[in-house]
C-alpha positions in Angstrom: -5.3 14.5 5.0 -3.7 11.5 3.3 -4.0 13.3 0.0 -2.0 16.3 1.2 0.9 14.2 2.6 3.7 14.5 0.1 4.8 11.2 -1.6 8.2 11.5 -0.1 6.7 11.6 3.4 4.5 8.6 2.7 7.5 6.7 1.5 9.4 7.7 4.6 6.5 6.4 6.8 6.6 3.0 5.1 10.4 2.8 5.5 10.1 3.8 9.2 7.4 1.1 9.8 9.5 -1.5 8.0 12.4 -0.7 10.3 10.2 -1.5 13.3 8.8 1.8 14.4 5.3 1.8 15.8 2.5 3.8 14.1 2.4 6.1 17.2 6.1 6.7 17.0 5.9 7.5 13.3 3.1 9.9 14.0 5.1 11.7 16.6 8.2 11.8 14.4 6.3 13.2 11.4 3.8 15.4 13.2 0.9 13.4 11.8 -1.9 11.6 13.7 -2.1 7.9 14.3 -5.0 7.7 11.9 -3.2 9.5 9.2 -0.1 7.2 9.5 -2.3 4.1 9.6 -4.2 5.2 6.5 -1.0 5.9 4.6 0.4 2.5 5.5 -2.8 0.8 4.6 -3.0 2.6 1.2 0.5 1.5 0.5 -0.4 -2.1 1.1 1.8 -2.6 4.2 1.2 -5.8 6.1 0.6 -4.8 9.7 2.4 -6.5 12.6 0.3 -8.1 15.3 -0.5 -5.9 18.3 1.8 -5.8 21.3 5.1 -5.7 19.4 8.1 -7.9 19.8 8.1 -9.2 23.4 11.7 -10.2 24.2 12.2 -12.1 27.4 14.5 -10.5 29.9 17.1 -12.8 31.4 15.2 -12.8 34.7 11.9 -13.7 33.0 13.6 -16.6 31.1 14.9 -18.0 34.4 11.4 -17.8 36.0 9.7 -19.5 33.0 12.4 -22.2 32.9 13.7 -21.3 29.4 
């Protein structure tokens, strides 16, 4: 499947990931599976973010934690 994805689409997937989109969101936006998107990014040498994403504290959560 990765072989049949056009180079332009692969480049777009890398750009989307670099802008902060999740692999699942990229898959939904491009009509590709999670596995396909992950493989394209891996083949392109992308450094993957850690799981869970960016967890920003809400103002209420910051007050509770004392920050």
